[in-house]
N, C-alpha and C positions, 0 to 999 in steps of 0.2 A: 108726536114723537119728540122727545127732548133732544136737544143738541148739546153735546159735551164740547166744551172749549178745548179739551185735550183729547179729542177723538183720534188724533193721529198717534197717540201713545197707546201701545197695546195694554190691555187689561187681561189678567190671567195668562200671561205669556208662558208657553210650554217650557222655556228655559229659566223660569223664575227662580227655581232652587239654585241654579248655578250663579245667577246674578246676586242673589242674597248671600251666597257663600263668598263671592268676590267682595261684596260690601263688608261682610264680617271680617274677612282677611285684611282688608284695608284698615278697618278700625282696630283690629288686633295689632297690626304693624305699628300704628300710631301709639297704642298703649305701650307696647314693648319698647319702642323708640323713646317714649317719654320716661319710662321707668329707668332704662339704661342711661338716658341723658341726665336724669336727676342724680343718679349715682355718680356718674363720671364728672359732672360739673359742680358737684358740691364742693364748697370751699373756694370757688371762683366767683367772678363778678356775675351779678344777676342778669345784666344786659351787655350787649356789645360783643365784639370779636374776642374770643378767649383761646381759640386755636385747639379746642378739644374735639376730637373726631368720635362720633357716635354712629355705629353701623355704617361707616363710610361717608358720613356727612358731618359737617360742623354744626355744633349746637351750643346753646347756652342755657342757663337755668330757665329763663322766661319761655323760650321756644319749647323746651322739654315739658314744662307745665301745660302750655297751650296744647301741645300734641297729645299729652296724656288725657286732658279733659275732653278734647274733640274726639279722640279715639274711644274713650269710655262712653260718650254719648252715642256714637255710631254702633258700638257693640251692644249696648243696652237696647237701643231702638230696634236693632236686628233681632235680638232675642224676643222682644215684645211682639214684633211683626205687625199684622193688621194695619198696614200702610203707615205706621209710625216710622218704619225704616225708610219708606219712600220719601217722606217729607224730610226726615233728618238727613238722609243722604243727599237730597237735592240742595238744601240750604247750606249744610256743612261743606259739601263739595265745592260750591261756589265760594264760600268763605275761605277755604283752603287755597283755592286758586288766587284769591285776592292776596293772601299772605305770600304766595309764591311770586306774584307779580311785584309786590312790594320788595321782596327779597332780591328779585332780579334787578329792580330799578336802583336799589341802594347798595348792592354788593360793592365792596371796596370803598365805601364812603363812611363818614362818621354817623350818618343817619341809619346805618344798619344795626338797630338795637336788638334784632333777633339773632344776629350772628350767623347769617346764611352764607353758604358758599354756593357755587354753581351746582354742585352735586345735590345740595339740599333743595335748591330751586327745582331741579329736574324731578327729584323724588316727590316733592310737594305737588308739582303739576300732575304727575302720574296718579298720585293718590286722589287728588281732586277730580280728575277725569274719570277714574274708576268709580268714584262715588256718584258722580252725575249720571254716568251711563247706567249704573245700578238703579238709580231712582227712576230712570225712564222705562225700565222693563220689569220692575218688581211690584207693580200695583196689582191688588187683588180686588175683586168684587163678586157678589153672588152671580151665578150663571145667568140669571134673568136680566141683570143690569150690565153685563159685559158686552152685549151686542154680538152680532154674528161674526164668525171668523172671516178673515180677509178673503179667503177663497169663495165663500158664500156671497159676500158682498159684491165680488167681481163676477159672479155668475158661473164660477167653476165648481165642479164637484168637490166636496170637502175631503 
């Protein structure tokens, strides 16, 4: 019997469609934020604080482009499926958390080249956590490779 290093992560989770939908919505939000941000920040500086509010957050051209690219990757990976969404959500979720941590550490300083406000940090953290959670529960495998449901492994009736 093979041991899977990720055996504690469920495969073929019954709520997988809901988690995939949440991942898609997070990616779609990033795309919409990026597009609206590009429109509202055009003509302003590319980096730094510019004081433009986009969907309740502060943004600049650079963060709008990054959001648009990351959101597009998440949406495309979700549409492709077949565990591409799981991997994309996992890595991009952590990357978004890193952006949020950087924004939190540099808010109100000259090092804040992404133009974050605290509301941007909060939303960035939420989107990152949604994507990471989605990656934990959206993995698929053929039924023969998925292993027994938890109830069967624990000796309870399924």
